[in-house]
N, C-alpha and C positions, 0 to 999 in steps of 0.2 A: 542508463545504470545501468550499473551490475547489481544481479544481492549482493555478492562484498561491501560493493563499491554502500550499500544502500545499507549496510549493518556499519561499516567503520562511519558512516553521517549519522547514524542514529545512535551510536556508543559515542559519539562526540560531541549528544548536543543539537546537533548541524540538520538534521532532516527532521521531518515529523512520516511517519510512515504509515498510512493509513495500507489496510486488505478491506475489504471488496469486496471481496466474496462470501459464499451465505452460510448463516452457521454452522451445518451439517456439513462445509465445507471446512473451514473452523476447526470443531468434530473428529476432522474424519483426519487430521496431521497436526493441528497445530494451527497456530498464526505465529508468524513470523518476530525472533524476540525484540520486542520494544514498539509494534509495529501495535496501536492501532484498531478495532475493527469495527468498521461502516458498511452494515447489508448496503448494495449501491442498488439494491432494490425499494429502502426504507424509503418515504413516501418523503421524506424530512434527511434525504441523502446530504444535498445538497449542503442546506444550514446546518447539516454536520462538521464535514470538510470544514467551510465556512468559518466555525465555531470551534476548530481548532488551530483555524492562522489568523485568529481573531486573539488568541490566545498568546501566537508567537507570528505576529506579526511579520519580521525578515526572514524565516529558518522557511525556506522551501517542504512545499509535499509532495513525497513520492507515494504512485497508488498500487497497487499491487493485487496479482488475480494468481486462478491458477495457469494459464498461461500464455496471459500476455494482451488478451485481446479483449477482453470487460476494459484490463486497466486503459490500452489502448483509445479506446472509444471518449471513457471517462476524463482523460484528458483532454481528450479533446472540444470533450461539452464543456470543460471548464473553461478550457483559456476561450473559446464561444464567446463563456460571462461573461468576460473580462478578466478572466483569473489571470494571471502569472502568477510563473515560480513555478508550477505544477507539472511533475515529472512523470515519465514512464520507466517504469519492472516491464522490459517485455521477458522476462525467458519464465516470471513469476513467480511462483511457490515451484509446480511441476514439471516446467522445462518448457521450452519451445524451438522455431528456428534458430532461438535469440543466444540457444544455449543451454545449461543440462536446468539452471532454474537452483531457489532456494534449500527443495529438501535434498535433489542429490548436493546437492556442492555441499550434506553436511552442518549447514548453519542451521545456528539455536533456534528452537523455537522453547513457541509453550502454550501451552496449554488449561493456563488462568492468565488472563487479557484483560485489558482492559476497552470495554468497545464507547464507542464516542456517542 
């Protein structure tokens, strides 16, 4: 999924977007508009993501990080735990080989965000 696709899906209430970066990264760039911020290093990370899923069980969940490396790993881990409908945003916030990323595309961010 590309960042513009994720933004449109979040705006249409058809996607839960989870920013799995660290708090210092959120502070530096902001969080993608509509995303829930859940630091992947938290001991209860999986439970925090599951709480988002339980709240909206039929809604896909997309993971975004800086450049798509961590999100790809987290998606694989969650799928290995039996979770389905988990999507990676490989461009990330900063861009990667997959594309320019959320920020370079000029997509909206916020510094006032919900932590999951």
